[in-house]
Structure formats: C-alpha cells, structure tokens
C-alpha positions in Angstrom: 3.1 -19.6 6.8 0.6 -17.4 8.6 2.1 -14.2 9.9 0.2 -11.6 11.9 0.5 -10.9 15.6 -2.9 -9.2 15.9 -5.3 -11.5 14.0 -6.1 -14.8 15.7 -7.6 -16.5 12.6 -5.9 -15.1 9.5 -7.4 -17.8 7.2 -10.9 -17.1 8.5 -10.3 -13.3 8.2 -9.3 -13.5 4.5 -12.2 -15.9 3.8 -14.6 -13.1 4.8 -13.5 -11.1 1.9 -15.1 -13.6 -0.5 -18.3 -11.7 0.0 -18.3 -9.0 -2.7 -19.6 -6.2 -0.5 -17.1 -6.9 2.2 -14.2 -7.0 -0.4 -15.4 -3.7 -1.9 -15.7 -2.1 1.6 -12.3 -3.3 2.6 -10.7 -1.9 -0.6 -12.5 1.4 -0.1 -11.2 1.8 3.4 -7.7 0.5 2.5 -7.3 3.1 -0.3 -9.1 6.0 1.4 -6.0 7.4 3.2 -8.2 8.5 6.1 -10.9 7.1 8.3 -14.3 6.5 6.5 -17.7 6.7 8.1 -20.7 4.4 7.5 -22.7 6.9 5.4 -19.7 7.6 3.1 -19.0 3.9 2.7 -22.7 3.1 1.9 -23.0 5.9 -0.6 -19.7 4.8 -2.4 -21.0 1.2 -2.8 -24.7 2.1 -3.4 -25.9 0.0 -0.5 -27.9 0.8 2.7 -26.2 2.2 5.7 -27.3 -0.7 7.8 -25.8 -3.2 5.4 -22.5 -1.2 5.2 -22.4 -1.1 9.0 -22.9 -4.8 9.3 -20.1 -5.7 7.0 -17.7 -3.0 8.3 -18.2 -4.3 11.9 -17.6 -7.9 10.8 -14.3 -6.7 9.3 -13.5 -5.0 12.6 -14.4 -8.2 14.5 -11.8 -10.3 12.6 -9.1 -7.6 12.8 -8.9 -6.4 9.2 -10.3 -3.0 10.1 -10.1 -0.8 13.2 -12.9 1.5 14.4 -12.7 4.9 16.0 -15.3 7.5 17.2 -15.1 11.2 16.3 -17.5 14.1 15.9 -17.3 15.0 12.2 -18.4 18.6 13.0 -15.3 19.2 15.1 -17.5 20.7 17.9 -17.4 19.4 21.5 -19.6 19.7 24.5 -23.4 19.7 24.8 -25.3 19.9 21.5 -22.3 18.7 19.5 -24.1 15.5 18.6 -23.0 11.9 18.9 -19.5 10.9 17.6 -19.6 9.0 14.3 -18.1 5.6 14.0 -15.2 5.6 11.5 -13.1 2.9 10.0 -9.4 2.5 9.1 -7.4 -0.4 7.7 -5.7 -2.3 10.6 -1.9 -2.3 10.8 0.1 -5.4 10.3 0.1 -8.1 7.6 -2.1 -11.1 6.9 0.0 -13.7 5.0 -1.1 -17.2 4.4 1.1 -19.8 2.6 0.5 -23.5 2.5 2.8 -25.2 3.1 4.8 -22.9 5.4 7.3 -20.6 3.7 9.5 -18.3 5.8 10.4 -15.8 3.1 10.4 -13.0 5.7 13.0 -14.8 7.8 15.3 -15.2 4.7 14.9 -11.5 3.8 15.8 -10.5 7.3 18.9 -12.6 7.4 20.0 -11.3 3.9 19.4 -7.7 5.0 21.4 -8.2 8.2 24.3 -9.7 6.2 24.3 -6.7 3.8 24.3 -4.3 6.7 27.4 -6.0 8.1 29.1 -5.0 4.9 28.3 -1.3 5.5 28.2 0.9 2.4 29.5 -2.0 0.3 26.3 -3.8 1.0 24.2 -0.9 -0.1 26.4 -0.4 -3.2 25.8 -4.0 -4.1 22.1 -3.9 -3.6 21.1 -0.6 -5.2 22.2 -1.4 -8.8 20.3 -4.7 -8.6 17.2 -2.9 -7.4 17.5 -0.3 -10.1 17.8 -3.0 -12.8 14.7 -4.7 -11.3 12.8 -1.5 -11.7 13.9 -1.3 -15.4 12.8 -4.9 -15.9 9.4 -4.3 -14.3 8.9 -1.2 -16.5 9.6 -3.3 -19.6 7.2 -6.1 -18.5 4.5 -3.6 -17.9 5.1 -1.9 -21.3 5.0 -5.3 -23.0 1.8 -6.3 -21.3 0.2 -2.9 -22.3 1.4 -2.9 -25.9 -1.7 -4.8 -27.3 -3.9 -2.3 -25.5 -2.0 0.6 -27.0 -2.5 -0.8 -30.5 -6.3 -0.7 -29.8 -6.0 3.0 -28.9 -5.9 2.6 -25.1 -3.7 4.7 -22.9 -0.1 3.5 -22.5 1.1 2.2 -19.2 1.9 4.9 -16.6 4.0 5.2 -13.5 0.8 5.0 -11.4 -0.1 1.7 -13.1 3.3 0.2 -12.3 3.2 1.4 -8.7 -0.3 -0.1 -8.2 0.7 -3.4 -9.7 3.7 -3.5 -7.3 1.4 -2.9 -4.3 2.5 0.6 -3.4 -1.0 2.2 -3.4 0.0 5.4 -5.3 -1.9 8.7 -4.8 -1.5 11.5 -7.3 -1.6 14.9 -5.7 -2.9 18.2 -7.3 0.7 19.4 -7.9 1.4 16.2 -10.1 3.6 14.5 -7.5 2.8 10.9 -6.5 2.8 9.6 -3.0 3.0 5.9 -2.3 0.9 5.1 0.8 1.9 1.5 1.3 5.4 0.0 1.6 5.3 -3.6 0.4 8.5 -4.2 2.5 7.1 -2.7 5.7 8.0 -5.6 8.0 11.6 -5.6 6.6 11.9 -1.8 6.9 11.2 -1.9 10.7 14.6 -3.4 11.4 16.5 -2.4 8.2 15.0 1.0 7.3 18.0 2.6 5.6 18.7 -0.5 3.5 15.1 -1.1 2.6 14.4 2.6 1.7 17.6 2.7 -0.4 16.4 -0.4 -2.3 12.9 1.1 -2.9 14.4 4.4 -4.1 16.8 2.6 -6.5 13.9 0.4 -7.8 11.8 3.5 -8.3 14.6 5.3 -10.3 14.8 2.2 -12.6 11.1 2.2 -13.0 11.0 6.0 -13.9 13.8 5.5 -16.4 12.2 2.4 -18.0 8.8 4.2 -18.4 10.4 7.4 -19.5 8.3 9.1 -16.9 9.0 12.9 -16.4 9.6 12.4 -12.7 12.3 12.5 -10.1 12.5 10.2 -7.1 12.9 11.7 -3.6 13.4 9.9 -0.3 11.2 11.6 2.3 10.2 9.2 5.0 7.0 9.9 7.0 5.0 7.7 9.3 2.2 5.8 7.6 3.5 5.7 4.1 6.4 4.6 1.9 9.6 6.7 2.0 9.5 7.4 -1.7 7.9 10.4 -3.4 7.8 11.1 -7.2 8.0 14.7 -8.1 7.2 16.0 -11.6 10.0 17.6 -13.7 9.2 21.2 -14.5 8.7 21.7 -18.2 
C-alpha cells in the first residue's frame, strides 16, 4: 500500500533519503519543532550552505519538506533585508507496503465499531492499551539490561517514546511533550477514542518504567494529545 494524498511518487521520495546528507537533513528538520534555515542546517551537519540548500530543495521538490519565507530579524519594510528560506516537515504520511496492506482501513473500521458501543467501547479499549504500555516498558527494560550491566544508563521514558515514534521533547521544567502522534490519521476521525488509547498506553508505560511522571491529556494542534508531567519530590 502507498498512502499519501500530497506526494505523487512516494517510493521515489523515500528513495531520496538513501543519500546520507539528505537523511540527516530530513531528520534535523523533522525533529526541530520549528522551521529551520539553510545556514542553521548547514552548520548542524558541517556541510556548505550551497550543499545544504541543494538537498533541502530536493526534499521540497518531492514533497517531504515544505518551504516558507520569513525575515528572521522580525523587521519589515525598506532596509529589512531579504526573507530567509526556511524548511519544515510536510504534513501527511508516506507509507509503502508491498504487497498492498490496508491496515489503516481495518483500524478505521474497528474504531468505528468501538464508537458505536459508546463508553463501553472505550472501557474495553483502555485496559488493553494500558497493558500494552506495560508490556512495551518490560521489553525496553529487557533490551537495555545488558547495557545496564556494562554501566550504561537504564532505559528512560524518553527512550521508550522515541522507539514508539512519538518524538519526545523534554522541557526545562522536566515535563515531556510528544510532538508526533503515530496514530494521527486515525485520530482525525476518531479523536476521543484515539487520545484515550494513547493516554492509557502512556499510563502503562509510566508504571512499567517506574517513571516519576503523571500523564495529562492536553490536545493542541501540531502534536500528540499527551503530556508527561514530573511528580513533585
């Protein structure tokens, strides 16, 4: 299956990421949380501005990134200088499976069936999601155990969220935002059910990792609905 309404050649787009610099630039933009300019991208990768611009514009051409123009000084009018070209990750998904697999359709049908049950559907879903979070925490801890014996840091909540595709961001106050919802396409039509599932999974994860955090549902555009807040000592 190939699913994306904005990218005409998803397979070709993904193939472009085989180039190491393009992959690093895409990862940089994807995890930045805000638009990134050519100078910043070049400095982060240790390459020339011209090379960074070439690869960034190729990623725009195939629909993986979008470009915008803005004066970084904040000034307007004569003498304010030319607007800088900035880059963000494009919205939408690029999914390629061969042969075709319609997992998104099955998920949508199951979510609709649960919604028809009303609160009974959510009550059936949330314990399962919580147990999945507990199981994911155990798997992460088991995988990290050999590292711990060698003196490495134990697995953390941020590690677990990164593995699950949530793109966590730790804020100065110790709270953790998750900037990507791995179930975004499902949440568009089934937001309450999907957010409830994510929160229940997160609670299981926190419990399984013995992380000193609470889980809060606080939906905002552009990120997952879940926030992790530190427990005051």
